[in-house]
N, CA, C, O and the ligand as a Tripos MOL2 file, in Angstrom:
@<TRIPOS>MOLECULE
protein
  229   227    58     0     0
PROTEIN
NO_CHARGES

@<TRIPOS>ATOM
      1 N           7.6840   12.6650   11.8550 N.3       1 MET1
      2 CA          7.5860   13.0190   10.4510 C.3       1 MET1
      3 C           7.2560   11.8520    9.5770 C.2       1 MET1
      4 O           7.8340   10.7740    9.7130 O.2       1 MET1
      5 N           6.3300   12.0610    8.6810 N.am      2 SER2
      6 CA          5.9850   10.9300    7.8120 C.3       2 SER2
      7 C           6.2990   11.2700    6.3980 C.2       2 SER2
      8 O           6.4560   12.4280    6.0130 O.2       2 SER2
      9 N           6.3890   10.1530    5.5920 N.am      3 LYS3
     10 CA          6.7070   10.2760    4.2370 C.3       3 LYS3
     11 C           5.4460   10.1090    3.4550 C.2       3 LYS3
     12 O           4.5090    9.4100    3.8390 O.2       3 LYS3
     13 N           5.4710   10.8270    2.2720 N.am      4 THR4
     14 CA          4.3360   10.6070    1.3610 C.3       4 THR4
     15 C           4.7970    9.9660    0.0680 C.2       4 THR4
     16 O           5.7920   10.4060   -0.5090 O.2       4 THR4
     17 N           4.1260    8.9700   -0.3910 N.am      5 ILE5
     18 CA          4.5520    8.2230   -1.5610 C.3       5 ILE5
     19 C           3.3180    8.1150   -2.4680 C.2       5 ILE5
     20 O           2.1750    8.1390   -2.0120 O.2       5 ILE5
     21 N           3.6010    7.9960   -3.7610 N.am      6 GLU6
     22 CA          2.4480    7.9620   -4.7080 C.3       6 GLU6
     23 C           1.8510    6.5720   -4.7240 C.2       6 GLU6
     24 O           2.5890    5.5900   -4.8070 O.2       6 GLU6
     25 N           0.5560    6.4620   -4.6480 N.am      7 CYS7
     26 CA         -0.1070    5.1800   -4.7810 C.3       7 CYS7
     27 C           0.0500    4.6430   -6.1490 C.2       7 CYS7
     28 O          -0.2930    5.3120   -7.1230 O.2       7 CYS7
     29 N           0.6020    3.3520   -6.2680 N.am      8 PRO8
     30 CA          0.7580    2.8050   -7.6510 C.3       8 PRO8
     31 C          -0.5110    2.4920   -8.3730 C.2       8 PRO8
     32 O          -0.4770    2.2310   -9.5760 O.2       8 PRO8
     33 N          -1.6170    2.5030   -7.7080 N.am      9 ILE9
     34 CA         -2.9860    2.2440   -8.2990 C.3       9 ILE9
     35 C          -3.6350    3.4900   -8.8670 C.2       9 ILE9
     36 O          -4.0150    3.5410  -10.0360 O.2       9 ILE9
     37 N          -3.7500    4.4830   -8.0190 N.am     10 CYS10
     38 CA         -4.5560    5.7020   -8.4070 C.3      10 CYS10
     39 C          -3.6100    6.9820   -8.5020 C.2      10 CYS10
     40 O          -4.0630    8.0200   -8.9850 O.2      10 CYS10
     41 N          -2.4070    6.9160   -8.0810 N.am     11 GLY11
     42 CA         -1.5240    8.0640   -8.1420 C.3      11 GLY11
     43 C          -1.6830    9.1070   -7.0190 C.2      11 GLY11
     44 O          -1.0420   10.1580   -7.0010 O.2      11 GLY11
     45 N          -2.5780    8.7450   -6.0860 N.am     12 GLY12
     46 CA         -2.8230    9.5870   -4.9660 C.3      12 GLY12
     47 C          -1.6720    9.4870   -3.9470 C.2      12 GLY12
     48 O          -0.7890    8.6320   -4.0180 O.2      12 GLY12
     49 N          -1.7560   10.4070   -3.0200 N.am     13 ASP13
     50 CA         -0.7360   10.3830   -1.9620 C.3      13 ASP13
     51 C          -1.0790    9.4610   -0.8390 C.2      13 ASP13
     52 O          -2.1990    9.4670   -0.3280 O.2      13 ASP13
     53 N          -0.0800    8.6390   -0.4390 N.am     14 VAL14
     54 CA         -0.1490    7.7560    0.5800 C.3      14 VAL14
     55 C           0.8200    8.1060    1.6140 C.2      14 VAL14
     56 O           2.0060    8.2420    1.3140 O.2      14 VAL14
     57 N           0.3740    8.2750    2.8930 N.am     15 SER15
     58 CA          1.3010    8.7290    3.9410 C.3      15 SER15
     59 C           1.8380    7.4840    4.6130 C.2      15 SER15
     60 O           1.0650    6.5830    4.9400 O.2      15 SER15
     61 N           3.1720    7.4090    4.8340 N.am     16 LEU16
     62 CA          3.8230    6.3880    5.5380 C.3      16 LEU16
     63 C           4.3670    6.8480    6.8910 C.2      16 LEU16
     64 O           5.0770    7.8530    6.9210 O.2      16 LEU16
     65 N           4.1060    6.2380    7.9130 N.am     17 ALA17
     66 CA          4.7050    6.5370    9.1460 C.3      17 ALA17
     67 C           6.1670    6.3480    9.1760 C.2      17 ALA17
     68 O           6.6640    5.5270    8.4050 O.2      17 ALA17
     69 N           6.9320    7.0490   10.0170 N.am     18 ASN18
     70 CA          8.4270    6.8830    9.9920 C.3      18 ASN18
     71 C           8.8840    5.5540   10.3990 C.2      18 ASN18
     72 O           9.9870    5.1350   10.0480 O.2      18 ASN18
     73 N           8.0110    4.8160   11.1890 N.am     19 ASP19
     74 CA          8.3870    3.4630   11.6530 C.3      19 ASP19
     75 C           7.7930    2.3320   10.7350 C.2      19 ASP19
     76 O           7.6710    1.1750   11.1400 O.2      19 ASP19
     77 N           7.4560    2.7120    9.5600 N.am     20 THR20
     78 CA          6.8990    1.8330    8.5920 C.3      20 THR20
     79 C           7.9500    0.6670    8.3960 C.2      20 THR20
     80 O           9.1580    0.8740    8.2790 O.2      20 THR20
     81 N           7.3940   -0.4990    8.3740 N.am     21 ILE21
     82 CA          8.3560   -1.6440    8.0770 C.3      21 ILE21
     83 C           8.0600   -2.3860    6.7660 C.2      21 ILE21
     84 O           6.9440   -2.3030    6.2530 O.2      21 ILE21
     85 N           8.9750   -3.0570    6.2600 N.am     22 GLN22
     86 CA          8.7310   -3.8650    5.0240 C.3      22 GLN22
     87 C           7.6860   -4.9020    5.2590 C.2      22 GLN22
     88 O           7.7260   -5.6610    6.2270 O.2      22 GLN22
     89 N           6.7690   -4.9180    4.3700 N.am     23 GLY23
     90 CA          5.7270   -5.9220    4.4730 C.3      23 GLY23
     91 C           4.4700   -5.3700    5.1040 C.2      23 GLY23
     92 O           3.4430   -6.0470    5.1520 O.2      23 GLY23
     93 N           4.5450   -4.1530    5.5850 N.am     24 GLU24
     94 CA          3.3790   -3.5270    6.2410 C.3      24 GLU24
     95 C           2.2530   -3.2230    5.2320 C.2      24 GLU24
     96 O           2.5220   -2.8690    4.0840 O.2      24 GLU24
     97 N           1.0620   -3.3570    5.6520 N.am     25 LEU25
     98 CA         -0.0430   -3.0710    4.7750 C.3      25 LEU25
     99 C          -0.6560   -1.7700    5.0880 C.2      25 LEU25
    100 O          -0.9570   -1.4470    6.2370 O.2      25 LEU25
    101 N          -0.8340   -1.0450    4.0790 N.am     26 ILE26
    102 CA         -1.4500    0.3670    4.2140 C.3      26 ILE26
    103 C          -2.5800    0.5570    3.1950 C.2      26 ILE26
    104 O          -2.4820    0.1490    2.0380 O.2      26 ILE26
    105 N          -3.5930    1.1570    3.6470 N.am     27 GLU27
    106 CA         -4.7500    1.3200    2.8050 C.3      27 GLU27
    107 C          -4.6190    2.7320    2.2100 C.2      27 GLU27
    108 O          -4.3780    3.7210    2.9020 O.2      27 GLU27
    109 N          -4.7900    2.7530    0.9000 N.am     28 CYS28
    110 CA         -4.7360    4.1220    0.2480 C.3      28 CYS28
    111 C          -6.0380    4.8660    0.5430 C.2      28 CYS28
    112 O          -7.1380    4.3610    0.3140 O.2      28 CYS28
    113 N          -5.8760    6.0510    1.0460 N.am     29 GLN29
    114 CA         -7.0930    6.8580    1.4200 C.3      29 GLN29
    115 C          -7.9520    7.2740    0.2480 C.2      29 GLN29
    116 O          -9.1460    7.5340    0.3930 O.2      29 GLN29
    117 N          -7.3210    7.3360   -0.9300 N.am     30 ASP30
    118 CA         -7.9700    7.8420   -2.1650 C.3      30 ASP30
    119 C          -8.7630    6.6630   -2.8260 C.2      30 ASP30
    120 O          -9.9480    6.8310   -3.1150 O.2      30 ASP30
    121 N          -8.1500    5.5090   -3.0620 N.am     31 CYS31
    122 CA         -8.8570    4.5210   -3.7510 C.3      31 CYS31
    123 C          -9.1940    3.3070   -2.9910 C.2      31 CYS31
    124 O          -9.8640    2.4120   -3.5060 O.2      31 CYS31
    125 N          -8.7380    3.2430   -1.7440 N.am     32 GLY32
    126 CA         -9.1660    2.2210   -0.7610 C.3      32 GLY32
    127 C          -8.4550    0.8980   -1.0470 C.2      32 GLY32
    128 O          -8.7830   -0.1290   -0.4530 O.2      32 GLY32
    129 N          -7.4930    0.9270   -1.9480 N.am     33 THR33
    130 CA         -6.7170   -0.3360   -2.1780 C.3      33 THR33
    131 C          -5.7550   -0.5530   -1.0660 C.2      33 THR33
    132 O          -5.1750    0.3810   -0.5110 O.2      33 THR33
    133 N          -5.5940   -1.8310   -0.7450 N.am     34 GLU34
    134 CA         -4.6630   -2.2450    0.3170 C.3      34 GLU34
    135 C          -3.3160   -2.3660   -0.3350 C.2      34 GLU34
    136 O          -3.1730   -3.1290   -1.2910 O.2      34 GLU34
    137 N          -2.3450   -1.6670    0.1240 N.am     35 LEU35
    138 CA         -1.0480   -1.6650   -0.4720 C.3      35 LEU35
    139 C           0.0060   -2.2790    0.4740 C.2      35 LEU35
    140 O          -0.0740   -2.0820    1.6870 O.2      35 LEU35
    141 N           0.9710   -3.0060   -0.0560 N.am     36 GLU36
    142 CA          2.0170   -3.6100    0.7400 C.3      36 GLU36
    143 C           3.2810   -2.8550    0.4930 C.2      36 GLU36
    144 O           3.6160   -2.4920   -0.6350 O.2      36 GLU36
    145 N           3.9950   -2.6190    1.6060 N.am     37 VAL37
    146 CA          5.3390   -2.0180    1.4370 C.3      37 VAL37
    147 C           6.2770   -3.1370    1.0410 C.2      37 VAL37
    148 O           6.5720   -4.0240    1.8410 O.2      37 VAL37
    149 N           6.7360   -3.0950   -0.1740 N.am     38 THR38
    150 CA          7.5870   -4.2020   -0.7010 C.3      38 THR38
    151 C           9.0840   -3.8660   -0.5240 C.2      38 THR38
    152 O           9.9190   -4.7700   -0.5650 O.2      38 THR38
    153 N           9.4230   -2.6190   -0.3330 N.am     39 ASN39
    154 CA         10.8120   -2.2600   -0.1450 C.3      39 ASN39
    155 C          10.8250   -0.8860    0.6030 C.2      39 ASN39
    156 O           9.9300   -0.0570    0.4380 O.2      39 ASN39
    157 N          11.8670   -0.7010    1.4150 N.am     40 LEU40
    158 CA         11.9500    0.4730    2.1900 C.3      40 LEU40
    159 C          12.8230    1.4970    1.6650 C.2      40 LEU40
    160 O          12.5340    2.6790    1.8520 O.2      40 LEU40
    161 N          13.9190    1.1470    0.9890 N.am     41 ASN41
    162 CA         14.9580    2.1690    0.6050 C.3      41 ASN41
    163 C          15.3530    1.7390   -0.7850 C.2      41 ASN41
    164 O          16.1690    0.8270   -0.9120 O.2      41 ASN41
    165 N          14.8030    2.3640   -1.8840 N.am     42 PRO42
    166 CA         13.7400    3.3920   -1.7990 C.3      42 PRO42
    167 C          12.3670    2.6870   -1.5020 C.2      42 PRO42
    168 O          12.1830    1.4900   -1.7190 O.2      42 PRO42
    169 N          11.5090    3.4570   -1.0360 N.am     43 ILE43
    170 CA         10.1320    2.9080   -0.6790 C.3      43 ILE43
    171 C           9.3700    2.5260   -1.9500 C.2      43 ILE43
    172 O           9.2390    3.3130   -2.8870 O.2      43 ILE43
    173 N           8.8880    1.3230   -1.9420 N.am     44 LYS44
    174 CA          8.0760    0.8740   -2.9800 C.3      44 LYS44
    175 C           6.7710    0.2450   -2.4610 C.2      44 LYS44
    176 O           6.7670   -0.5100   -1.4890 O.2      44 LYS44
    177 N           5.6760    0.5820   -3.1370 N.am     45 LEU45
    178 CA          4.3970   -0.0180   -2.7410 C.3      45 LEU45
    179 C           3.8180   -0.8540   -3.8680 C.2      45 LEU45
    180 O           3.9430   -0.5140   -5.0440 O.2      45 LEU45
    181 N           3.2290   -1.8730   -3.5170 N.am     46 ALA46
    182 CA          2.5940   -2.7660   -4.5320 C.3      46 ALA46
    183 C           1.2390   -3.0660   -3.9640 C.2      46 ALA46
    184 O           1.0210   -3.0410   -2.7530 O.2      46 ALA46
    185 N           0.3370   -3.3510   -4.8660 N.am     47 GLU47
    186 CA         -1.0820   -3.7710   -4.4260 C.3      47 GLU47
    187 C          -0.9420   -5.0380   -3.6660 C.2      47 GLU47
    188 O          -0.3000   -5.9740   -4.1430 O.2      47 GLU47
    189 N          -1.5290   -5.1110   -2.4780 N.am     48 ALA48
    190 CA         -1.4990   -6.3030   -1.6530 C.3      48 ALA48
    191 C          -2.2690   -7.4370   -2.3110 C.2      48 ALA48
    192 O          -3.3100   -7.2000   -2.9240 O.2      48 ALA48
    193 N          -1.7710   -8.6720   -2.1940 N.am     49 PRO49
    194 CA         -2.5330   -9.7540   -2.7340 C.3      49 PRO49
    195 C          -3.8100   -9.8930   -2.0740 C.2      49 PRO49
    196 O          -3.8820   -9.8850   -0.8450 O.2      49 PRO49
    197 N          -4.8970  -10.0290   -2.8730 N.am     50 GLN50
    198 CA         -6.2630   -9.9900   -2.3580 C.3      50 GLN50
    199 C          -6.5500  -11.4620   -2.0050 C.2      50 GLN50
    200 O          -6.1230  -12.3750   -2.7130 O.2      50 GLN50
    201 N          -7.2600  -11.6660   -0.9310 N.am     51 GLU51
    202 CA         -7.7070  -12.9830   -0.6680 C.3      51 GLU51
    203 C          -8.7650  -13.4660   -1.6440 C.2      51 GLU51
    204 O          -9.7040  -12.7260   -1.9350 O.2      51 GLU51
    205 N          -8.6510  -14.6290   -2.1350 N.am     52 GLU52
    206 CA         -9.5500  -15.1480   -3.1270 C.3      52 GLU52
    207 C         -10.9040  -15.1720   -2.5450 C.2      52 GLU52
    208 O         -11.1240  -15.7520   -1.4820 O.2      52 GLU52
    209 N         -11.8390  -14.5400   -3.2340 N.am     53 GLU53
    210 CA        -13.2680  -14.6300   -2.8210 C.3      53 GLU53
    211 C         -13.9000  -15.7950   -3.5560 C.2      53 GLU53
    212 O         -13.6740  -16.0510   -4.7390 O.2      53 GLU53
    213 N         -14.6680  -16.4470   -2.8030 N.am     54 ASP54
    214 CA        -15.4070  -17.6240   -3.3620 C.3      54 ASP54
    215 C         -16.7460  -17.0590   -3.9920 C.2      54 ASP54
    216 O         -17.7230  -16.7960   -3.2910 O.2      54 ASP54
    217 N         -16.7230  -16.9090   -5.2210 N.am     55 TRP55
    218 CA        -17.9280  -16.3760   -5.8430 C.3      55 TRP55
    219 C         -18.9920  -17.4460   -6.1180 C.2      55 TRP55
    220 O         -20.0650  -17.1530   -6.6450 O.2      55 TRP55
    221 N         -18.6900  -18.6150   -5.7710 N.am     56 GLY56
    222 CA        -19.6520  -19.7380   -5.8950 C.3      56 GLY56
    223 C         -20.1550  -19.9800   -7.3350 C.2      56 GLY56
    224 O         -21.3420  -20.1330   -7.6220 O.2      56 GLY56
    225 N         -19.0920  -19.9970   -8.2400 N.am     57 GLU57
    226 CA        -19.4430  -20.1730   -9.6020 C.3      57 GLU57
    227 C         -19.9890  -21.5860   -9.8450 C.2      57 GLU57
    228 O         -20.3470  -21.9240  -10.9730 O.2      57 GLU57
    229 ZN         -4.7840    4.7480   -4.4100 Zn       58 ZN58
@<TRIPOS>BOND
     1     1     2 1
     2     2     3 1
     3     3     4 2
     4     3     5 am
     5     5     6 1
     6     6     7 1
     7     7     8 2
     8     7     9 am
     9     9    10 1
    10    10    11 1
    11    11    12 2
    12    11    13 am
    13    13    14 1
    14    14    15 1
    15    15    16 2
    16    15    17 am
    17    17    18 1
    18    18    19 1
    19    19    20 2
    20    19    21 am
    21    21    22 1
    22    22    23 1
    23    23    24 2
    24    23    25 am
    25    25    26 1
    26    26    27 1
    27    27    28 2
    28    27    29 am
    29    29    30 1
    30    30    31 1
    31    31    32 2
    32    31    33 am
    33    33    34 1
    34    34    35 1
    35    35    36 2
    36    35    37 am
    37    37    38 1
    38    38    39 1
    39    39    40 2
    40    39    41 am
    41    41    42 1
    42    42    43 1
    43    43    44 2
    44    43    45 am
    45    45    46 1
    46    46    47 1
    47    47    48 2
    48    47    49 am
    49    49    50 1
    50    50    51 1
    51    51    52 2
    52    51    53 am
    53    53    54 1
    54    54    55 1
    55    55    56 2
    56    55    57 am
    57    57    58 1
    58    58    59 1
    59    59    60 2
    60    59    61 am
    61    61    62 1
    62    62    63 1
    63    63    64 2
    64    63    65 am
    65    65    66 1
    66    66    67 1
    67    67    68 2
    68    67    69 am
    69    69    70 1
    70    70    71 1
    71    71    72 2
    72    71    73 am
    73    73    74 1
    74    74    75 1
    75    75    76 2
    76    75    77 am
    77    77    78 1
    78    78    79 1
    79    79    80 2
    80    79    81 am
    81    81    82 1
    82    82    83 1
    83    83    84 2
    84    83    85 am
    85    85    86 1
    86    86    87 1
    87    87    88 2
    88    87    89 am
    89    89    90 1
    90    90    91 1
    91    91    92 2
    92    91    93 am
    93    93    94 1
    94    94    95 1
    95    95    96 2
    96    95    97 am
    97    97    98 1
    98    98    99 1
    99    99   100 2
   100    99   101 am
   101   101   102 1
   102   102   103 1
   103   103   104 2
   104   103   105 am
   105   105   106 1
   106   106   107 1
   107   107   108 2
   108   107   109 am
   109   109   110 1
   110   110   111 1
   111   111   112 2
   112   111   113 am
   113   113   114 1
   114   114   115 1
   115   115   116 2
   116   115   117 am
   117   117   118 1
   118   118   119 1
   119   119   120 2
   120   119   121 am
   121   121   122 1
   122   122   123 1
   123   123   124 2
   124   123   125 am
   125   125   126 1
   126   126   127 1
   127   127   128 2
   128   127   129 am
   129   129   130 1
   130   130   131 1
   131   131   132 2
   132   131   133 am
   133   133   134 1
   134   134   135 1
   135   135   136 2
   136   135   137 am
   137   137   138 1
   138   138   139 1
   139   139   140 2
   140   139   141 am
   141   141   142 1
   142   142   143 1
   143   143   144 2
   144   143   145 am
   145   145   146 1
   146   146   147 1
   147   147   148 2
   148   147   149 am
   149   149   150 1
   150   150   151 1
   151   151   152 2
   152   151   153 am
   153   153   154 1
   154   154   155 1
   155   155   156 2
   156   155   157 am
   157   157   158 1
   158   158   159 1
   159   159   160 2
   160   159   161 am
   161   161   162 1
   162   162   163 1
   163   163   164 2
   164   163   165 am
   165   165   166 1
   166   166   167 1
   167   167   168 2
   168   167   169 am
   169   169   170 1
   170   170   171 1
   171   171   172 2
   172   171   173 am
   173   173   174 1
   174   174   175 1
   175   175   176 2
   176   175   177 am
   177   177   178 1
   178   178   179 1
   179   179   180 2
   180   179   181 am
   181   181   182 1
   182   182   183 1
   183   183   184 2
   184   183   185 am
   185   185   186 1
   186   186   187 1
   187   187   188 2
   188   187   189 am
   189   189   190 1
   190   190   191 1
   191   191   192 2
   192   191   193 am
   193   193   194 1
   194   194   195 1
   195   195   196 2
   196   195   197 am
   197   197   198 1
   198   198   199 1
   199   199   200 2
   200   199   201 am
   201   201   202 1
   202   202   203 1
   203   203   204 2
   204   203   205 am
   205   205   206 1
   206   206   207 1
   207   207   208 2
   208   207   209 am
   209   209   210 1
   210   210   211 1
   211   211   212 2
   212   211   213 am
   213   213   214 1
   214   214   215 1
   215   215   216 2
   216   215   217 am
   217   217   218 1
   218   218   219 1
   219   219   220 2
   220   219   221 am
   221   221   222 1
   222   222   223 1
   223   223   224 2
   224   223   225 am
   225   225   226 1
   226   226   227 1
   227   227   228 2
@<TRIPOS>SUBSTRUCTURE
     1 MET1         2 RESIDUE 1 A MET
     2 SER2         6 RESIDUE 1 A SER
     3 LYS3        10 RESIDUE 1 A LYS
     4 THR4        14 RESIDUE 1 A THR
     5 ILE5        18 RESIDUE 1 A ILE
     6 GLU6        22 RESIDUE 1 A GLU
     7 CYS7        26 RESIDUE 1 A CYS
     8 PRO8        30 RESIDUE 1 A PRO
     9 ILE9        34 RESIDUE 1 A ILE
    10 CYS10       38 RESIDUE 1 A CYS
    11 GLY11       42 RESIDUE 1 A GLY
    12 GLY12       46 RESIDUE 1 A GLY
    13 ASP13       50 RESIDUE 1 A ASP
    14 VAL14       54 RESIDUE 1 A VAL
    15 SER15       58 RESIDUE 1 A SER
    16 LEU16       62 RESIDUE 1 A LEU
    17 ALA17       66 RESIDUE 1 A ALA
    18 ASN18       70 RESIDUE 1 A ASN
    19 ASP19       74 RESIDUE 1 A ASP
    20 THR20       78 RESIDUE 1 A THR
    21 ILE21       82 RESIDUE 1 A ILE
    22 GLN22       86 RESIDUE 1 A GLN
    23 GLY23       90 RESIDUE 1 A GLY
    24 GLU24       94 RESIDUE 1 A GLU
    25 LEU25       98 RESIDUE 1 A LEU
    26 ILE26      102 RESIDUE 1 A ILE
    27 GLU27      106 RESIDUE 1 A GLU
    28 CYS28      110 RESIDUE 1 A CYS
    29 GLN29      114 RESIDUE 1 A GLN
    30 ASP30      118 RESIDUE 1 A ASP
    31 CYS31      122 RESIDUE 1 A CYS
    32 GLY32      126 RESIDUE 1 A GLY
    33 THR33      130 RESIDUE 1 A THR
    34 GLU34      134 RESIDUE 1 A GLU
    35 LEU35      138 RESIDUE 1 A LEU
    36 GLU36      142 RESIDUE 1 A GLU
    37 VAL37      146 RESIDUE 1 A VAL
    38 THR38      150 RESIDUE 1 A THR
    39 ASN39      154 RESIDUE 1 A ASN
    40 LEU40      158 RESIDUE 1 A LEU
    41 ASN41      162 RESIDUE 1 A ASN
    42 PRO42      166 RESIDUE 1 A PRO
    43 ILE43      170 RESIDUE 1 A ILE
    44 LYS44      174 RESIDUE 1 A LYS
    45 LEU45      178 RESIDUE 1 A LEU
    46 ALA46      182 RESIDUE 1 A ALA
    47 GLU47      186 RESIDUE 1 A GLU
    48 ALA48      190 RESIDUE 1 A ALA
    49 PRO49      194 RESIDUE 1 A PRO
    50 GLN50      198 RESIDUE 1 A GLN
    51 GLU51      202 RESIDUE 1 A GLU
    52 GLU52      206 RESIDUE 1 A GLU
    53 GLU53      210 RESIDUE 1 A GLU
    54 ASP54      214 RESIDUE 1 A ASP
    55 TRP55      218 RESIDUE 1 A TRP
    56 GLY56      222 RESIDUE 1 A GLY
    57 GLU57      226 RESIDUE 1 A GLU
    58 ZN58       229 GROUP 0 **** ****
């Protein structure tokens, strides 16, 4: 059985497996944002820190 939680970015549904662990990264199927599980009880998701891109300014 999996849990569904609201994506903090787009409000879409994100499915979490039952064995989800804190710190796990999950990609939102709706907006493609990488989300980090920051807390398990209650479940909280936050946008995962993006690696800095070198835009060569
Ligand atoms: Zn989303």
